[in-house]
C-alpha positions in Angstrom: 103.3 -163.2 180.5 104.1 -160.8 183.4 101.6 -162.5 185.8 103.1 -165.9 185.2 106.6 -164.6 185.5 105.8 -162.9 188.8 104.3 -166.1 190.2 107.3 -168.1 189.2 109.7 -165.6 190.7 107.8 -165.8 194.0 108.1 -169.6 194.1 111.8 -169.6 193.3 115.1 -167.9 194.2 118.1 -166.6 192.3 119.9 -170.0 192.5 117.0 -171.9 190.9 118.2 -173.9 187.9 116.6 -174.2 184.5 115.5 -177.8 185.4 114.0 -176.6 188.7 112.0 -173.9 186.9 110.7 -176.5 184.5 109.7 -178.7 187.4 107.9 -175.9 189.2 105.9 -175.1 186.0 105.2 -178.7 184.8 105.5 -181.0 187.7 104.3 -178.8 190.6 102.0 -176.6 188.4 102.9 -173.4 190.3 101.1 -171.4 187.6 97.8 -173.2 188.1 97.4 -174.4 184.5 94.6 -176.9 183.8 96.4 -179.4 181.6 99.8 -180.9 181.2 99.9 -179.5 177.6 99.4 -175.9 178.8 102.0 -176.4 181.5 104.6 -177.5 179.0 103.5 -174.6 176.7 103.9 -172.1 179.5 107.4 -173.4 180.3 108.4 -173.2 176.6 107.1 -169.6 176.2 108.5 -168.3 179.5 111.9 -169.8 178.7 111.9 -168.3 175.2 110.9 -164.9 176.5 113.0 -164.7 179.7 115.6 -167.5 179.7 114.8 -169.0 183.1 118.4 -170.0 183.5 120.9 -168.4 185.9 123.7 -169.4 183.4 122.2 -166.8 181.0 123.7 -163.5 182.1 120.9 -161.2 181.3 118.4 -163.4 183.1 120.6 -163.8 186.1 121.0 -160.0 186.4 117.3 -159.4 186.0 116.6 -162.1 188.6 118.9 -160.4 191.1 117.5 -156.9 190.6 113.9 -158.3 190.7 114.4 -159.1 194.4 115.0 -155.5 195.3 112.5 -153.6 193.2 108.9 -154.6 193.3 107.7 -151.4 191.7 110.1 -151.8 188.8 109.3 -155.4 188.0 107.1 -154.8 184.9 109.8 -152.7 183.3 112.5 -155.2 184.3 110.5 -157.9 182.6 110.0 -155.8 179.5 113.7 -154.9 179.2 114.7 -158.6 179.3 112.0 -159.5 176.8 113.2 -156.8 174.4 116.7 -158.3 174.6 115.4 -161.8 173.7 112.4 -161.2 171.4 113.2 -159.6 168.0 109.5 -159.2 167.2 108.8 -157.2 170.4 111.9 -155.2 169.7 110.6 -154.2 166.2 107.6 -152.6 167.9 109.7 -150.5 170.3 110.3 -147.4 168.0 106.6 -146.9 167.3 105.8 -147.0 171.0 108.7 -144.7 171.9 107.6 -142.1 169.3 104.0 -141.9 170.6 102.9 -138.8 172.4 101.3 -139.1 175.9 97.6 -139.7 175.4 97.9 -140.8 171.8 95.9 -143.8 170.7 97.8 -146.8 169.4 96.9 -147.6 165.8 97.2 -151.3 164.8 98.6 -150.3 161.4 101.5 -148.6 163.1 102.7 -151.9 164.7 101.8 -153.9 161.5 104.0 -151.6 159.4 106.9 -151.8 161.8 106.7 -155.6 161.8 106.4 -155.8 158.0 109.5 -153.6 157.7 111.4 -155.7 160.2 110.5 -159.1 158.8 110.3 -158.4 155.1 106.5 -158.9 155.1 106.9 -162.6 155.6 103.9 -163.0 157.9 100.4 -163.4 156.7 97.5 -161.3 158.1 96.4 -163.7 160.7 99.9 -164.2 162.2 100.4 -160.4 162.1 97.2 -159.9 164.0 98.4 -162.3 166.7 101.8 -160.7 167.0 100.2 -157.2 167.3 97.8 -158.4 170.0 100.7 -160.0 172.0 103.1 -157.1 171.6 100.4 -154.6 172.5 99.6 -156.6 175.7 103.3 -156.6 176.5 103.5 -152.8 176.2 100.4 -152.5 178.3 101.8 -154.8 181.1 105.0 -152.7 181.1 102.9 -149.5 181.7 103.6 -147.8 178.3 100.0 -148.3 177.2 96.7 -148.3 179.0 93.2 -149.4 178.0 91.6 -152.6 176.7 90.1 -152.4 173.3 91.6 -149.0 172.7 95.1 -148.4 174.0 96.6 -145.0 174.7 100.2 -144.0 175.5 101.2 -143.1 179.0 104.7 -142.4 180.3 106.5 -144.9 182.5 108.5 -144.0 185.6 111.7 -146.0 185.9 113.3 -146.7 189.3 117.1 -146.5 189.8 117.2 -150.4 189.6 115.3 -150.3 186.3 117.8 -147.7 185.0 120.6 -149.9 186.2 119.3 -152.9 184.2 118.7 -150.8 181.1 122.3 -149.4 181.2 123.7 -152.8 181.9 122.0 -154.3 178.8 123.6 -151.6 176.7 127.0 -152.2 178.4 126.8 -155.9 177.6 126.3 -155.1 173.9 129.3 -152.9 173.9 127.9 -149.4 174.4 130.1 -147.1 176.5 129.9 -143.5 177.8 127.1 -141.4 176.4 126.1 -144.2 174.0 124.7 -146.0 177.0 122.1 -143.3 177.3 120.9 -143.8 173.7 120.2 -147.5 173.5 116.8 -148.9 172.9 116.7 -150.0 176.6 117.4 -146.4 177.7 114.8 -145.0 175.3 111.9 -147.1 176.5 112.3 -145.6 179.9 110.5 -142.4 178.7 113.0 -140.0 180.2 115.6 -137.6 178.9 119.3 -138.3 179.0 119.7 -135.8 181.8 116.9 -137.5 183.8 118.5 -140.9 183.2 121.9 -139.6 184.5 120.1 -138.2 187.6 118.4 -141.6 188.3 121.7 -143.4 187.5 123.3 -141.3 190.3 120.8 -142.8 192.7 121.8 -146.2 191.4 125.4 -145.4 192.1 124.7 -144.3 195.6 122.9 -147.6 196.1 126.0 -149.5 195.0 124.7 -150.9 191.7 126.9 -149.0 189.2 129.9 -146.8 189.0 129.4 -143.4 187.4 131.7 -140.5 186.7 130.8 -137.3 184.9 133.1 -134.5 184.1 133.3 -131.9 181.4 130.5 -133.4 179.4 132.1 -136.8 179.4 130.3 -139.6 181.3 131.6 -143.0 182.3 129.2 -145.6 183.5 130.2 -149.1 184.5 128.0 -151.9 186.1 130.9 -154.4 186.3 130.3 -155.0 190.0 127.1 -156.8 189.0 129.0 -159.4 186.9 130.7 -162.6 187.9 134.5 -162.9 187.4 133.8 -165.1 184.4 131.3 -162.6 182.9 133.9 -159.8 183.4 136.5 -161.9 181.5 134.1 -162.6 178.7 133.0 -158.9 178.4 136.6 -157.7 178.4 137.4 -160.2 175.7 134.7 -158.7 173.4 135.9 -155.1 173.7 
């Protein structure tokens, strides 16, 4: 739902509340939906996928970074969706492992979903999930094509790298482990390249980064509120 998210972000600001997002979608019909039912469904799906609430840390951070990185927005949206949608997350490893130019096989995603869910979905539901997740990976830039989808590499910006590293940091990864999370892997770059891009993010003031003797220390704490810093410190 990248197109809908982009429209919603254009018609709002970082301080917009969950109730105000709901009003924009349902009452003001900023997404141009034809019926009240589809407006409500769009609000439900967007909130499930992205949060749409500045009280949710990972949405608030994405919303802040979104303002500064137009080119990186598809990847910012994907990274947030990966954090919130377990089904999309189950399809990440097959996408990461694909070679450039390789055609995506439906069965590859189906097998990954069956492993992740214990085969609890019937064939019709699996088909829908595969279509939706394939569309998500296409919108993020990892796949190209319509009926046949082929792998292509993405090119993360320093702000996208910042968000990927921050998501790992929130979950407790530190040091070199931050370069090995699922959010880092979907950026399609080596750890050395990620460090290089992270250095640009440091120069822009988004993160702190120190590297010496093979030991790396990355911290995005300046992006957090005082309360978020307190909560994160309490989980370590």
